[in-house]
Every structure is written in structure tokens, then in C-alpha cells.
N, C-alpha and C positions, 0 to 999 in steps of 0.2 A: 922380075923374080926377087929379087934382092929385096924390093918390098913387102911381097908377099912373106918373106922369111923373115924380115922384122916385124911385121905384123902379128906373126905368128909366136915368133920369140916375147914380144910385149905381152900377148895375151897371156900365156903360159905363165910369166912372172906374175901377173894380176894375178892371175887363177891360185898360183902358190901363197901369195899375200890374202886371199878374202880369211882363211883362218885365222891366220894372226889379225888379221882386221877386227873377225869378230870378235875374238878373245879381246883384243884392247878395248873394246865397247863396252864391257864390263870389268875390267881391271885396272884400268889406271884414269888418271883423271885429264880429261879432255876440255874442260871448263875449267875457271875458276874464277869464282862469282860468289860472294854472301849472298847475291839475289837466288840464286838457284839451290838454296836453303829450300825452297816451298814447291809442290806441286813435280812436275815433269821436268824442271829444270830451265837451260836455257836454249831456246829454239834454235836451229841452225837453219842457216840460209841456205833455201832450196834450189839446185840448177848444177849444169854443170858449167866449169869454170870460166866459156865464154860468154854465156849468160848473168854469171855473178860478176863478171868483173865488167859488165855495164850495168850496175846497181841492182842487178835481180832481175831487170824487166826478161818477157817473154812468155807472156800468155799468148801473144801475138803473131810472135816469130815463127816465119816459116821457111825454112831453109832445108834444101835435101841434101846439103853438106854438113849440117852442124845438129846435133842431137839436141831434143827440147823436151825437158823433163818437167816441164809447166804445166803441159797442155797436150791431152793426148791425142786431140784431133789433127796437130803437126805431123803423128806417126803416118799420118795418109800420102806426105810426098817421099818418103823412102823410096826411093830409085830401083828400077825391076834390078834383079842380079848382084845386090850390093850387100853390104854390111855394113854398118857406123859401131863401133867401140870407142868406149869412155872411159878413163880410169883416171881419179885424180887425189890428190893426198894436200893436209895442209899442217902450216903450224902456226901456232897463236902465240903472241908474248902477250897478257894481262897488266894491267898497272893500275891498282885500286888505291883510293887516298878517303879518307875519313877525317874530320875533324870534330875532337870533342874535348871537351873543358879546357879549350883553349888551345888544344896542340892537336899537329894533323900528322896522320898516323899513315904509313904507304907502305904496300908490297907488292910484289912481283911476281911471276909466274910462267913458264914456258910448257905448252902441251904441243904436242904431235897427233896426228893420227889419218887414217883415211877419209875421202870425204864423199867419193861415188865409184860405182863401178856400174855399167850402164850398157847395153846394145839397142839396136835398133834394125829391123828386117823387114824384108817386103811379104806377104801372105799372099796376093794377089795384086793384080793391074789396081792403083788408089787403095792398097789395102795394104797396111801397114801394122807392124808389133810392135812392141815397145817394155823393156824391163829394165829397172832398174833398184839398187840396193844403196842407200844411204842414211846416214842419221840424223833423226830427227831432233832430239833434245840429249842433252848434257847435263849431268851433275857432277860439281868440282868446287868445296870450297872446306876450310880448315879454320875456323875461328876459334880463340883462346879470349876469356872473359873473365877478371876478377870481381868477385862480390865482395865488399868489404863492410862489416859491419861496427860502430862505434864503440858499442860497450853494454852492459847490462842497461844501462837507460835507454837505449834504441830498440832493444830486443832481449830479453831476460833468459832468451834460449840461445840465439845463436849469437848475443854478445858473446858467452863464454867461449866459443870454439872460434871466430875472428874470420879469417879471410876464408872464400870457400872461393875454389878456381872452376870453371866451366871450359871445358872443349867440346866443341861440337865440328863431326867431321863427314863427311859425305862424297860419294861417286857414282856414276853410273850414267847408264845411258837406255836413252829408247830409239831403236833401228826402224825405218820404215822399206819395206818391198812393195815395189809396182809391177805390176802388169797388167797391158792394156792394149788395146785395138786402135786405131782411127783408120775413117772409111769418109772417101770422098763421094759423098753420096749422088750429087748433081753436081755440073762444072762452077769450080771457085767456091763451093761450100761444103766444108770438110766437118765430121765429128767425129768423137771419143770416147771411150768408158775405159775405166781404170777401176782395178778392185787395190786394196792398199791394205798393208800384214802389217803390225805393228807388235813387236817384241821387245823385251828389256829386262834388267834389274836392276834397281836401284837401292843403295845402302846408305842409311844415314844412320852415327853413332852420336852419343852424347856420353861424357864423365865430368860427374862432381866428385870434387876432391877435397875435403876440409883440412885448414891446415891450424894448428895449436896457436892460439894467440902468444901463452909463453912455454914455458918447459918443455919436455922432448914429447907431447902425447903425439901418436899415432891414428888417422882415422881410414878407415876402409872407404876406396870409392865406390861409388855408386854409378854403374855402367848402365846405359839405356840402347837397345838397338832395334831400329826398323828395317825391314827389307821390303821391298815392291816388286811385286812381279807384276812383269804386264805382256799381254798376249789379247791382241784385240784387231778386227777387220774393220775396213769401211769403204767410201767408193766415192768417184768423183768422176764428174762429166763435162768434156769441154765441146767448145765449136771454135772453128774460126773460117771466116768469110774473105776473101780478095775484092777489098771493094774499088780498087785500080789494080790493072795489072796488064803490061804490054813489054817490050823489049828495053824499056829504059827503068822501069820502075816498077815497083809493088808495094801497093798500099794493103794494109792487112788489121783486120779489128777480128777482137779475139775473148771471148769470155770461158771461167772455168766454173763450175759450183761442186763444193765437197760435202757429201751429207753429213759429216760427224759421227761421231760415235762413243757410244762408252767403253773407257780404259777399263774400270771398275778390278782395280789392281788388285790381288793379293797382299795385305799387308799382315806380316808377321812381326809382333812384337816382342820383346823380351825385356823384365830390367833384372838384373843381377847385380850380388855384392862383390866388389873386385878382393875376394880373400881368397886364400890358401886353395878352398872347392869351386871360386867362380858360383855361391848358392844362388839357385835363382828365388828372384821375390816375385814374378810376376810374368806368366808368357801366355799368348792370346794370337789367333791367327783371324781378322776380319778383312770386311772388301771397303775399298773406300770408294766415294761416290767421286769420280772423276770422270769429265766428258770431255772428249774432244770436239772443236767449234765447230761448228758451220762455219763456211767461207764462200764468198763471193769475190772474185778477181775477174776484173775486166783491163783491157787495154790495145793499144795501138800502135802498129809496127812496121816503120816504112824504109824502104831497102832501094839502092841505086848500084852500079858495078861498083863504085866507092866507098857510098854511106848505106850506115843502119844508123837507124834512131826509133828509138821506142818508149813508151811510157804506160805505165802499169798504175793500177789501184789495188787495195787490196784490203776487205773485210772480214773480220772474224769476231764471233759472237762467244768468245770465251766468258763475258759473265753473266750473260740469260741462261746459261745452262750451267754453270757451276757455282753453287751458293755457299760453299762451306768456306770457314775463313779461320785463318792463323793468326799467331801474333809473335814480332818479333819479340828478342831479347831487350832488354831494359838497355837504354844510352844514357848514359851522363850528360845532362847540361847544366849549366851555368845560369840560375834563375836571376833575374835583375837585381836582386839584393845581395847576389854574390854567394849563395848558395849554391851547393850541387844538388840539384833533384834527378830523380830517375826515370824515363819516359820509354813507353813501349807504344808500337802502331800495330796495327790491326793490319794483316794483308788478306786483301781478298780480290779476285778474278775480274778484269773488267772488258771490255768488248775494244780493241785495236785498229787500226787505220793505218796503212800504212801507203806512202807515194814512194813509185821509184821511177826514174831517169837514166837513161843510158844511150850512148851514141859509139858507133863505130866506124872506124876510118881506116881504108884499104887504099893507097894511091895507084896502083895499078897490079892486079895479081898476076898477069900475064907479062910482065915485062921479064924479057931476057936476060938485061945487061944488068939490073940494080936488084939484088937480091931484098936491101933493106924495104925496098919499093913493094915486094909483094909483102910485106906484115901485113898484120892488123893490130891497129891500135884502138885500144877501148878505155871509154870512161863513164862513169856511174857515178850515183846520188840515191840514197836511200833515207827518207826518215820516216818516221811514226812513234806509236804509242809503245811501251812495256803492257805485257799481257796481264798483270795484277797491280794494284795501286798500295798505297803504305799510307797507313792513318787518311785515307781519304783522297790521298794526291796521284796524280796520274806520273811516271814516269817516262820523257821523252827519249828518244832515241834515233841514233842518224848514224850512216855510213858513208863515206866517198871511198871511191873503189877505180883500180886504174888497172889493166893488162895490155898484155900482149898474144896476138899468136902467131907462130911460125910454123912456114907450111914447111915439110920435109921433102919438098922437091918440088921442080917448078911444076907447074898447072895441078898440082896435088891440092886434095879439101883435108885429107890427114894434116896435123899439125901438131906441134910441144906448145901449150898456153902456160902462160906463168900468169900471178896477179899477185895483186898487193889490197888488203880492204883496212881504212883508218877508222875505228868506232867509238862512239862515248855512248855511255847511259848515265840516266839519273844527273844530268847537267842543271837541270830544270828546277831542282828543288834539293838538291844535295846538301849545300850551305844552308838554308833555311831548314830543313829537317834533321839535319846530323846524321844525311844516309850516306851512305858509300857512292863519290863519283869514279866511273868505271870509264877507262882509257883501253882499247886493245888494238892491236897489230895483228893482220894475219896476212902468210906469204904463202902461197899456193902454188901448183905445178902439176898440170893436167896432160894425158894425153889422148888427143881424139883421131881415131884411126877409120878411114874409109876405103874398100874396098869396091871399087865398080866402074865404072866408064869414063870416070875420071883419070884415070888413071893405068888404064886397060887390065885391071887385077880382076879378075871375076872369080871369086869363091864359087860359085855354084853354075857353072858351064860347062856341060859333058864335053871332053877334049873330042876331036875329030879325030884324032891320032893315038893309040897307045905308044 
């Protein structure tokens, strides 16, 4: 009875946090990276905290006590007369460094946001339903740049003005909602289908302020604002097959295919002079040709009473479906002759390849004497490429993960999960191209709540006595 009260209180608390979490998705900076200046920003790692702490593996994971948001075929293993609920939050520390004109500049920023709200429940024998609400991508950056002109001999017009200060700022998110079913069509073979809905708003602003080279002259700032409003559907198919299954071990092979889809965001652009009246110079509304990629993911997952380990490979064809190109701002570089030259880079979409590895160790989940032996210890590695190129150069990115799952009571699947992720981006080309080398640390906590036979807590069983 106590467990049921605890689950109920946590569920109510999570429900109360949903409106605030959704508001945070479009009103606060949930990422801090200059790479989010383009497209829909930084893609978030999908899955609940137990799978994210294992490097993000899970395409083939099949466990009746752990939610799997990566493959809808896993919904079919949800036990009868049970409910799984998951809620997670995470905080991040971003550390960015860039070397320009022989000097290294560094910035740091902290963010905090919810990561997922999800549940699974059975519809019939070997037929389950799953729902999840997660952030798909985040935009957050603040960049300031001073453009200096030497004098009339360099530019007869701008030379009379002097320094021009540019400020770029952006924030916003794209949220993903999944609703799907999984069905074990024949023994050891399950299939699943999911409908995904994406929505969100991204705001980008730039401010250009001339500053007089001499005297007390003042110049009005020119301000540009872009709002991207997103609303789109797509779908996903999944399959899982138990290649080996007995009392001691389980080997599962899985695969998913995402159809992709046109985001086609509505873009409202305006440019105005920052004077007393904020005089509008230009304003229009268009649609941006932006497409979510088709995705193919395959994986293998092996489980025993103590060990679980998996490997996933994920391919996304961002480049094949997005032909639009943007350009970075200018970056000062020192030429071989010692002079300073300004360079910009073309930003284009590219296909991505990602490999994920993960392992979990639980010494003895049924040990009645040693509480720490019932904990689950997780470790993972993820390595891949970023979905955009800069000057034709790919950006590598990698992450190392670690986490623990602490059961709330003896023989329980319900747990409190904690996780840490350390990652890097752009380390392969940052020094050579003068781009930002990014590092981050994520701290996460999640609640996995299971009501069912494992703790004699049935939520949907009619009582025998009133």
C-alpha cells in the first residue's frame, strides 16, 4: 500500500510539472552552443535514463521492467495488469573554447530541463501501448562579434563609421510526442508502430550597432528577428526477435525504421530600426524547406541475471533530404604573412553515422542482506558525426556515460536512476578551422515506477471485497 501511495504522489507531481516543462521548452535556453545557430539545433539523446546511461543503446533491449522508447516492438513485453511510468530531468554544463588571432576565448553556461515523461501499459496479452513526451532538439546561443574597418582606404563608406558590433541570440526547442503499440505476432517475434508529432518555436535575433570612430555621433541599431514555428507528423516501425532465450540468458536482435517527414516550419522574418518607434523596414512570412531524416537503426542486446550489454548502429540521411545551405559569420585568422584575414564557412546538412555501446551489471538483485548488490551499475560509449558540415568538414562527436539504478525496495523493478554524461564535439577540426571546441557534462535523475506482479501492486485488478 505504501508503494502505491508513493507512485501516486510521484505521478501527481510529474503531472504538475508538465505545464512548466512545456513552457520551459520555448522560453528558456536548454542548450548553449554556437552550433545551434543553424537548423533546429542540437539533437537530444533519446531514451529513458537507464538506456542513456548505457551510451544510448536500446534498439534491441527487451525488458518487462524497464521502458524502451527506442523501439515500439518492446511494448509487447509489458506484463498483464501492470503499468510502467518514467519521469526524468537533467542539468547540463557547457564549456566552449575557440582560438582566434592567437588567443583562446572560453565561455561556460548551465542549463536545466525535464527530459522525458513516459508510460507503458498492456492492452491485451502480448499487446502493449507506449506514450512518451521528450525534447527532440534545443537551440541556445549568445554570440557577440566586433567588425572593425581600418579607414577610408579600406572602405570609403564604412571607414567613416568605424567599428560595427553584431550580436546574435537564439533560443527554443522542438518537442517530440510518441504514441504507439507493440505486438508479439508469433513466439519470440514482435513488431511495433509509432506515430510521432513534433512541435515547437525557435526564435533567432541579430542586432547590428555602428559605433562612431570619433566624436559623439550616435547610430540607430538595426534589429532582425526570425521565428520558426514547427508542427509536423511522422512515423516509425520496429521489430525485435529473440534469437536465444532460456532461463539463464536472452539474446535479442532489433531494428527500427523512421520514415522522416517535412517539418516545413513557418518562418516569420522582420527587420526594424531600433529607434524610438521601432520602425519596421521589412517583414514577411515564408516556409523553410527543412526535412527530418529517414533513420535506420539496428542493434543486439544480451542479458543474464547479472549482466546486460548491447550495441547499436544508427544511420540518418540528413544530407540527402536537405539541400539548403547557410553561411557562418566571419572568423578572424592570421595569414602566413602575419596579416589578419576574415573567413566564413558554408554550413550544409550531411548524413550521420553513430555507434553506441553499453553494459549494465547488477551483482544480485535478490540479495536480502546487501543493499548495494541490488543496485544496477551502467557504463556506455557513443561515437558519431554531427548532422552539419562546416566548410565541407565533418564534426566528430563522442560521449562517455555512467549511471546507477537504485531499487526503491526489495525485489522491486521501481527505481531511482542517476546518470552522468561527458561529451565533446568538433575536437577533430576545431583547431584547424578556428571553430568552437565544445565540451559538456550532463547530470540526470529519473524515476522508473513499475506497478505489477513484482511487488504485488496491481493497479487494474478489481478488489474481491469492498
